[in-house]
C-alpha positions, 0 to 999 in steps of 0.5 A: 310855521308862525301859526304853529308857534303861536299854538304851541305857545298858547298850549304851554301857557295853558299847561303852566296855568293848570300846573300853578292852579294844581299847586295852589290846590295842593297847598290848600290855598283857595282859588276864589274867595266867596263874597263875605256875608258879614264884615266886622271892623277893627273897632269891634274887639275885646281882649278876654275869653269868656262866655259872658262877652256878647257877640258882635255878629250872628251868622249861620253855619257856612257863612263867610266872615270878613274881619279887620284886626288891630296889632297886638298892643291895641294902638300903643305902638305905631309905625312911628314909635320909639323904644321909649314906647316899649318901656311904657307898654301897658299889658292890660289892652294886649291882644284885641280880638275881633269878635266874638261871632255867634254861629247858629246851631253850634252847641257844646260838644260840637266842633267848629271848623274855621277855614282861613280863606284869605289873610292880607297884611296891613301897611306896617308891623313891629317886633320888640324885646319887652323887658320881663317877657320872652324865653330868655327874659333874664338875659335880654333885659333892655327894651328893643323895637324894630318897625317894618313897612309892609302892605297887602302886596308885600312878600318880605319884611326887611330886617336890615340891608342884607336880611329879609324875612318871608311873610307867612301871615297868620293869627296868633290868637283864635278861639271859641269862648270857654264855658266860664263867666270869668274874663280869662287872659288871652296870653296863654293857649287853652283847650278853646284855642287862644294864644296858640302862636302857631305859624302853620295856621296860614291861609288855606288851613282849616282849624277845628275847635271844640265848642263849649258854649252855645253859638261857639263865640269865635274871635280872632286877632294878634295877627302876625306877618311872620314868626319862627316856631317858638316865637322865642323873644315873645313877639312876631312881626306884629301887624294889623290885617284883613282876614276872610274865614268861613265857619261850619258847625260839625255835628256828631264829630269825634270829641276834640280835647283841643284845637286840631287843623289840616291842609291838603298835605297833613292832619295836625293836632295841638297840645298845651301844657306848662312844659314842653315835655308834657305838651309833647306827650299830649300831642302824641296821645292826641295823634294816636287817638286820631289814627285809632278813631279815623284810620282803624289802627290799634293804639300800638300801631298808631304809636309806632306810626307817630314815631315813623312819620309824625312830625313834632313842632314847637309852636311857642314857648313864651305864652306863660304859663303854657307852651304849645306843641303840634304834631303833623301827620302827612296825608300821603303816608295815610293814603289820603 
């Protein structure tokens, strides 16, 4: 009888482990992280987007890259900062990005697939109200600062004694270099990616970027431990992080006007514009394009399907002059 009980227990444990592994795979979370081919430290950063910024590493397609990122102010705020430090923030160092990484074989017209294999949160984070910045900047004019104790094993950011925020770490800024020698601000999202502030771009997601210059020149940073859709006050739980990602150059891929992404559960498009209305229209058109080109629908059929099953999400409304909207299409609807 005891032997049967032990056997039953072992079978139950094995079944539970199998179910857990299947759940991880369905959610897009990798079960094993490959050994990185290259490591880029947090002092190898820049804070502009341009083809003129030299790469800090050169890797082949398929390489696994480990990077360490700084928090968004590039060290102006620390775990011991006070609200006075917010008053004195200098925006010129904002968004230190780790990179750029030159990916061999990437050429204009290609697509760079970046799979986010692992995202680990640093020891601390902060959120703030910065005067003059945010969706309601005219109403909230006084500086405010809250710091959080975090760590790679943290699951929540404690807001107060009662309120705790689940951590879903992601990079607020990631993108390839635009085809310009001008040094463009990292503040707004653009066709190359940039400051998308999209909290869906978490571990396990694959993000697709249109390539504009040789080598793509991919950079990542502005890492967030948690953020609501919209990022209305202008900041998330800003924190340093460790990220492991894999790059792959896709040749003969359909043309992408802006970054798109997918998980095991859905395919998604993104669109930026100066208004929510225009960004939403663009996102809808991009999803229609995807459904027509990849699933053989007419444009009218695709338009109706977007209405029946497409899910619009406002990713951010504060990265002036652009806002970002995404549309998700469940793969279960598409028979995938």
